[in-house]
C-alpha positions as MATLAB code, in Angstrom:
seq = 'MNYSLILENISEIFTAKTDAPVMTGGGLLIAADENGKITFVGKSLDFLKIETDYRTRFASSVKDAGGKVVYPGLVDSHTHIVFAATREDEFAMKADGATYKEIALAGGGILNSAKKTSLATVDDIYEQAAKRLEQIIGYGVTTIEIKSGYALTLEGEIKLLEAIKKLKENYPVEIVSTFLGAHAYPTEFKNDHEGYISLINDEMLPEIKSRGLAEFVDVFCEEGYFSLKETEKILKRAKDLGFKLKLHADEFNSLGGTELAAQMGAASVDHLEEVSDKGIELLASTGTVAGVLPITSVFSKLPFAPAKKMIEAGVKVALATDMNPGSCMCGFLPLAASLGATQLQISAEDSVRGITINGAASLKRENTKGSIEIGKDADLVVMDADSWIYPIYHFAHNHVSSVYSKGRLLDFNSRKRLI';
ca = [
      -2.460  -29.153  -16.111;
      -1.008  -29.183  -12.626;
      -2.616  -27.070   -9.932;
      -0.979  -25.236   -7.045;
      -4.436  -24.507   -5.571;
      -8.058  -25.544   -6.006;
     -10.081  -23.508   -3.456;
     -13.654  -24.834   -3.310;
     -16.796  -24.326   -1.241;
     -16.719  -20.526   -1.484;
     -19.925  -18.596   -0.640;
     -19.076  -15.341   -2.489;
     -16.137  -13.852   -4.403;
     -15.262  -10.201   -4.446;
     -13.517  -10.177   -7.804;
     -12.984   -6.409   -7.840;
     -13.703   -6.462  -11.638;
     -15.442   -3.324  -12.961;
     -18.166   -5.185  -14.843;
     -18.807   -7.940  -12.265;
     -17.279   -7.093   -8.883;
     -19.155   -9.780   -6.948;
     -19.986  -13.391   -7.572;
     -22.642  -14.947   -5.323;
     -24.736  -18.095   -4.992;
     -22.330  -20.418   -3.178;
     -20.607  -23.460   -4.545;
     -17.865  -21.313   -6.043;
     -14.324  -22.355   -6.887;
     -10.996  -20.724   -7.799;
      -8.136  -22.714   -9.337;
      -4.537  -21.754   -9.963;
      -1.873  -23.436  -12.066;
       1.529  -24.600  -10.838;
       2.937  -21.069  -11.366;
       0.301  -19.592   -9.093;
      -1.762  -18.023  -11.859;
      -5.511  -18.120  -11.761;
      -7.006  -20.436  -14.382;
     -10.607  -20.754  -13.289;
     -13.181  -18.676  -11.356;
     -16.719  -19.857  -11.163;
     -19.007  -22.640  -10.113;
     -17.540  -25.957   -8.897;
     -20.006  -27.779  -11.131;
     -18.513  -26.040  -14.170;
     -14.974  -26.889  -13.008;
     -15.990  -30.523  -12.757;
     -16.804  -30.502  -16.478;
     -13.117  -29.616  -17.026;
     -11.558  -31.737  -14.343;
     -14.005  -34.557  -13.619;
     -12.056  -36.142  -10.851;
     -10.018  -33.173   -9.471;
     -10.558  -34.085   -5.835;
      -8.739  -37.351   -6.430;
      -6.162  -36.338   -9.047;
      -5.170  -33.146   -7.308;
      -6.015  -33.937   -3.719;
      -2.998  -32.203   -2.249;
      -3.968  -28.917   -3.962;
      -7.629  -28.928   -2.907;
      -8.520  -26.591   -0.074;
     -11.982  -26.067    1.491;
     -12.980  -22.444    1.998;
     -15.619  -23.573    4.464;
     -18.481  -21.687    2.854;
     -16.700  -18.381    3.394;
     -16.138  -15.344    1.190;
     -12.883  -14.731   -0.776;
     -11.278  -11.367   -1.500;
      -8.338  -10.660   -3.761;
      -5.101  -10.311   -1.723;
      -5.242   -6.839   -0.258;
      -2.923   -4.071   -1.525;
      -1.519   -1.495    0.878;
      -0.199    1.066   -1.528;
       1.291    3.554    0.914;
       3.268    2.613    4.031;
       6.369    3.713    5.957;
       6.863    0.532    8.016;
      10.678    0.584    7.850;
      11.860    2.768   10.699;
      14.170    2.407   13.654;
      12.011    3.403   16.615;
       8.392    4.309   17.568;
       7.360    7.757   18.710;
       4.633    7.248   21.320;
       5.899   10.276   23.265;
       4.739   12.416   20.361;
       1.391   10.661   20.404;
       0.989   11.819   24.020;
       1.839   15.351   22.872;
      -0.778   15.112   20.140;
      -3.317   13.897   22.617;
      -2.625   17.032   24.722;
      -3.326   19.213   21.700;
       0.012   19.710   19.955;
      -0.182   20.055   16.169;
       1.967   18.337   13.546;
       3.923   21.545   13.094;
       4.365   22.126   16.834;
       5.672   18.607   17.309;
       8.151   19.085   14.506;
       9.390   22.381   15.929;
       9.910   20.675   19.279;
      12.317   18.254   17.630;
       9.833   15.553   16.902;
       8.460   14.282   13.622;
      10.520   12.991   10.681;
      13.804   14.391   12.038;
      13.301   12.494   15.273;
      13.021    9.266   13.324;
      16.081   10.163   11.246;
      18.146   10.626   14.432;
      17.053    7.217   15.696;
      17.718    5.586   12.355;
      21.317    6.845   12.309;
      21.977    4.771   15.538;
      20.429    1.532   14.301;
      21.900   -1.288   12.098;
      20.263   -2.760    9.020;
      19.519   -5.879   11.073;
      17.860   -3.801   13.852;
      15.657   -2.090   11.319;
      14.874   -5.300    9.546;
      13.820   -7.143   12.678;
      11.402   -4.388   13.638;
       9.959   -4.084   10.141;
       9.601   -7.887    9.786;
       7.379   -7.975   12.845;
       5.219   -5.186   11.438;
       5.064   -6.930    8.031;
       3.949  -10.258    9.532;
       1.108   -8.478   11.278;
       0.096   -6.810    8.074;
       0.141  -10.072    6.169;
      -2.114  -11.436    8.872;
      -4.621   -8.698    7.918;
      -4.807  -10.103    4.406;
      -2.191   -7.898    2.597;
      -0.247   -9.711   -0.095;
       1.047   -6.630   -1.904;
       2.630   -3.735   -0.008;
       4.558   -0.570   -0.884;
       7.250    0.414    1.600;
       9.011    3.764    1.657;
      12.321    4.888    2.993;
      12.618    8.474    4.204;
      13.528    8.209    7.909;
      17.298    8.790    7.487;
      17.830   11.693    5.058;
      21.478   10.810    4.440;
      22.915    8.668    1.678;
      24.188    6.022    4.090;
      21.012    5.981    6.180;
      18.548    5.868    3.204;
      20.483    2.941    1.716;
      20.294    1.258    5.114;
      16.532    1.543    5.033;
      16.265    0.363    1.452;
      18.556   -2.587    2.207;
      16.180   -3.536    5.011;
      13.318   -3.421    2.481;
      15.346   -5.574    0.055;
      15.931   -8.131    2.885;
      12.144   -8.226    3.493;
      11.608   -8.937   -0.207;
      14.084  -11.804   -0.060;
      12.534  -13.372    3.054;
       8.735  -13.003    2.590;
       6.600  -14.545   -0.258;
       4.505  -11.439   -0.818;
       4.863   -8.593   -3.336;
       6.888   -5.756   -1.827;
       7.316   -2.473   -3.761;
      10.218   -0.291   -2.721;
      10.004    3.534   -2.773;
      12.803    6.014   -2.120;
      11.544    9.016   -0.096;
      14.778   10.853    0.719;
      12.819   14.067   -0.016;
      10.761   13.569    3.141;
      12.132   16.543    5.086;
      15.204   18.763    5.148;
      17.873   17.495    7.542;
      18.921   20.038   10.227;
      22.287   20.719    8.510;
      20.414   21.643    5.299;
      17.673   23.716    6.953;
      18.944   26.879    5.239;
      20.533   25.198    2.233;
      17.716   23.570    0.315;
      19.690   23.555   -2.905;
      22.503   21.658   -1.189;
      20.168   18.881   -0.031;
      18.432   18.615   -3.444;
      21.901   18.363   -5.096;
      22.701   15.521   -2.635;
      19.530   13.712   -3.617;
      19.807   14.303   -7.321;
      23.582   13.877   -7.766;
      24.381   11.220   -5.217;
      21.384    9.440   -3.653;
      19.340    8.812   -6.866;
      22.211    7.556   -9.006;
      23.509    5.287   -6.222;
      20.113    3.853   -5.440;
      19.412    3.301   -9.155;
      22.751    1.505   -9.655;
      22.024   -0.806   -6.716;
      18.413   -1.497   -7.863;
      17.116   -0.610   -4.419;
      13.943    1.298   -5.356;
      11.305    1.179   -8.099;
       9.577    4.503   -7.191;
      10.678    7.939   -6.006;
       8.409    9.965   -3.811;
       8.545   13.587   -2.473;
       6.752   15.311    0.371;
       5.410   18.446   -1.365;
       4.134   20.666    1.433;
       4.666   24.024    3.108;
       7.709   23.767    5.337;
       8.964   20.744    3.454;
       9.544   20.656   -0.360;
       8.126   23.462   -2.515;
       6.480   22.804   -5.812;
       9.612   23.879   -7.722;
      11.844   21.805   -5.491;
       9.580   18.812   -5.949;
       9.531   19.178   -9.688;
      13.323   19.295   -9.769;
      13.654   16.000   -7.893;
      10.905   14.259   -9.825;
      12.425   15.239  -13.188;
      15.793   13.882  -12.196;
      14.200   10.677  -10.858;
      12.202   10.260  -14.101;
      15.346   10.830  -16.255;
      17.079    8.049  -14.318;
      14.182    5.639  -15.028;
      12.337    5.676  -11.675;
       8.568    5.602  -11.546;
       6.973    8.468   -9.642;
       4.729    8.945   -6.615;
       4.010   12.068   -4.575;
       2.759   13.193   -1.151;
       0.760   16.345   -1.828;
      -2.097   18.602   -0.732;
      -2.174   17.264    2.817;
      -2.263   20.593    4.619;
      -2.129   23.120    1.766;
      -2.930   23.016   -1.950;
       0.372   23.864   -3.576;
      -0.219   22.365   -7.008;
       1.421   19.026   -6.195;
      -1.497   17.020   -7.555;
      -1.380   18.943  -10.808;
       2.374   18.355  -11.077;
       2.040   14.621  -10.391;
      -0.613   14.197  -12.986;
       1.330   16.203  -15.583;
       4.477   14.155  -15.001;
       2.717   10.839  -15.286;
       3.056    9.786  -11.648;
       1.539    6.449  -10.701;
      -0.202    8.080   -7.789;
      -0.465   11.191   -5.715;
      -1.372   10.602   -2.054;
      -3.020   12.382    0.924;
      -5.173   14.982   -1.068;
      -7.083   16.398    1.884;
      -6.781   19.835    0.283;
      -6.837   18.850   -3.391;
      -8.128   21.494   -5.851;
     -10.829   21.085   -8.397;
      -8.226   21.471  -11.122;
      -6.190   18.748   -9.526;
      -9.171   16.439   -9.536;
      -9.790   17.215  -13.178;
      -6.219   16.355  -14.117;
      -6.268   13.100  -12.133;
      -9.384   12.032  -14.056;
      -7.903   12.904  -17.404;
      -4.448   11.452  -16.947;
      -5.261    8.308  -14.956;
      -2.962    9.083  -12.030;
      -4.384    7.303   -9.007;
      -5.519    9.258   -5.981;
      -4.187    7.705   -2.817;
      -6.536    8.474    0.075;
      -5.466    7.776    3.678;
      -8.509    7.881    5.917;
      -6.894    6.231    8.946;
      -4.336    9.061    9.033;
      -7.170   11.577    9.054;
      -8.594    9.884   12.161;
      -5.238    9.365   13.906;
      -4.004   12.907   13.277;
      -7.326   14.705   13.453;
      -7.182   15.921    9.827;
     -10.006   16.523    7.331;
     -10.868   13.572    5.061;
      -9.892   13.732    1.402;
     -12.848   14.243   -0.941;
     -12.914   10.675   -2.212;
     -16.552   10.726   -3.269;
     -16.058   13.895   -5.301;
     -13.020   12.396   -6.967;
     -14.814    9.095   -7.859;
     -17.776   10.998   -9.276;
     -15.304   12.924  -11.458;
     -13.865    9.701  -12.819;
     -10.748    9.454  -10.685;
      -9.478    6.027   -9.580;
      -9.172    6.116   -5.827;
      -6.972    3.833   -3.755;
      -7.228    3.516    0.024;
      -4.101    2.806    2.065;
      -2.986    2.909    5.688;
       0.016    5.284    5.583;
       1.387    3.291    8.533;
       4.209    5.297   10.060;
       5.579    6.110   13.544;
       4.242    9.630   13.677;
       0.909   10.480   12.011;
      -0.583    6.929   11.664;
       0.647    3.958   13.709;
      -1.888    1.557   12.213;
      -1.391   -1.089    9.568;
      -4.875   -2.513    9.577;
      -5.885   -1.991    5.938;
      -9.474   -3.247    6.120;
     -10.213   -0.318    8.439;
      -9.452    2.039    5.547;
     -12.234    0.365    3.571;
     -14.627    0.639    6.524;
     -13.787    4.323    6.796;
     -14.311    4.672    3.070;
     -17.897    3.429    3.391;
     -18.676    5.446    6.528;
     -16.603    8.617    6.625;
     -15.694    9.103    2.980;
     -19.241    8.221    1.945;
     -18.197    6.100   -1.009;
     -19.897    2.779   -1.895;
     -18.895   -0.466   -0.212;
     -17.773   -1.704   -3.587;
     -15.541    1.263   -4.192;
     -14.188    0.961   -0.693;
     -13.055   -2.607   -1.218;
     -11.768   -1.742   -4.719;
      -9.690    0.927   -2.962;
      -7.736   -1.734   -0.991;
      -7.500   -4.164   -3.904;
      -7.491   -3.278   -7.614;
      -7.067    0.504   -7.293;
      -4.243   -0.005   -4.847;
      -2.620   -2.259   -7.350;
      -3.068    0.406  -10.107;
      -1.305    2.952   -7.905;
       1.658    0.632   -7.823;
       1.502   -0.245  -11.558;
       0.536   -3.811  -10.607;
      -3.039   -3.923  -11.929;
      -2.154   -6.464  -14.614;
      -1.101   -9.077  -12.009;
      -2.558   -8.045   -8.686;
      -5.712   -6.676   -7.041;
      -8.503   -8.676   -8.590;
      -9.605  -12.243   -9.065;
      -9.383  -12.885  -12.760;
      -7.965  -15.596  -15.037;
      -4.271  -14.929  -15.708;
      -3.667  -13.005  -12.537;
      -1.681  -14.082   -9.497;
      -3.691  -16.265   -7.104;
      -3.346  -13.873   -4.226;
      -6.438  -14.600   -2.194;
      -7.847  -13.924    1.260;
     -10.527  -16.180    2.804;
     -12.545  -14.109    5.218;
     -14.404  -15.572    8.174;
     -17.799  -14.433    6.782;
     -20.233  -15.605    4.176;
     -20.945  -12.150    2.800;
     -18.353   -9.988    0.939;
     -19.559   -6.843    2.705;
     -19.439   -8.248    6.269;
     -15.618   -7.803    6.827;
     -15.901   -3.989    6.328;
     -19.360   -3.711    7.997;
     -18.077   -5.439   11.175;
     -15.200   -3.007   11.269;
     -12.000   -2.826   13.346;
     -11.981   -6.620   13.650;
      -9.695   -9.015   11.776;
     -11.807  -11.448    9.811;
      -8.939  -13.092    7.943;
      -9.172  -16.895    7.989;
      -6.355  -17.729    5.535;
      -4.084  -15.963    3.023;
      -2.723  -17.306   -0.261;
       0.139  -15.700   -2.223;
       0.420  -17.040   -5.824;
      -1.574  -20.050   -4.787;
       0.598  -20.732   -1.689;
      -0.993  -20.853    1.738;
       0.882  -18.471    4.113;
       1.309  -19.191    7.798;
       1.395  -15.560    8.903;
       1.680  -16.514   12.621;
       5.102  -18.138   12.181;
       8.088  -16.315   10.797;
      10.034  -19.541   10.362;
       7.342  -20.898    8.058;
       6.856  -17.590    6.236;
      10.484  -17.246    5.323;
];
């Protein structure tokens, strides 16, 4: 066997496996084959029994973890990092006490981003998003979902999705593309919801499917945005066309979006600050993942979703950043895990699972991503700590020492070497 990576001298491994989430004791090693798949996880002494002279035979593949802890590559399962311009003026309004609704009524919010997107080129959008993506990779993220939704026209949404496609082509990490044309109603369709839904269902979805620009379709189901019936109409059309489903729901009001997502077999339903008991029960019974966004709650002064209650009910909970220019301008995923353990009151293990294996499950990637197991991709993060819990205990600090994607060491400080 040839090896792309033999990572030795590991203090602890957070495997994220349900039955054995943590390996301790030092002297640990992870090996990956030439295709970047994990072939060994365990003690170096045991690996020596298989490859007696690996340090000599595979010298170029041997890396020293320096007695540090290793995580699976982190999974940010909910982001909006592809947009044309930031909105710090709205942040100042929020600081002065304006609500999400008041900012939107003043011409801010999603429609503000859509206006700016219409003036930008694909290359403009790509360059901005590439900078954000590089920062995020530097935080240990090797799998990321990216949504469109800041254009709300066929031409503009394709522009955003083309920028995501270009990111996929240029960066050696897993990028999952989601179409979120149903993010808000454009001004010209403010009083013609059926007209915009027809545009989505009859023009946008078929065109995006034919071009292969998105894997998932998402809808913002909320008062003042898309009603439950409108959401169902779009999701049914998307499902018929072969898209996988995700949903924004129960952020400000409980409209039944969680129940709809579970009943339709959505991969995840996200936000959930106002989720109902019935919704929680359906998530547990169907396996739809709950996407919880605690950094958004802090940034936008919203209640926290009841993650502990959902976990106790048997729901799989992912934690994500929701990075976007309006309600959460933060892409530091480890902070979501720290908030999980402190503000959501879930265990440290469940918090780290939220940004690894459960995030992967919400993207239908749990068979290849999110945990350190034989047969999975060797997406690994070496943290500058000797304890698996330290990186979320010492919160709001980037502890990443090195990042591997499919056994390949990434230089996340240099775009030329990342591409």
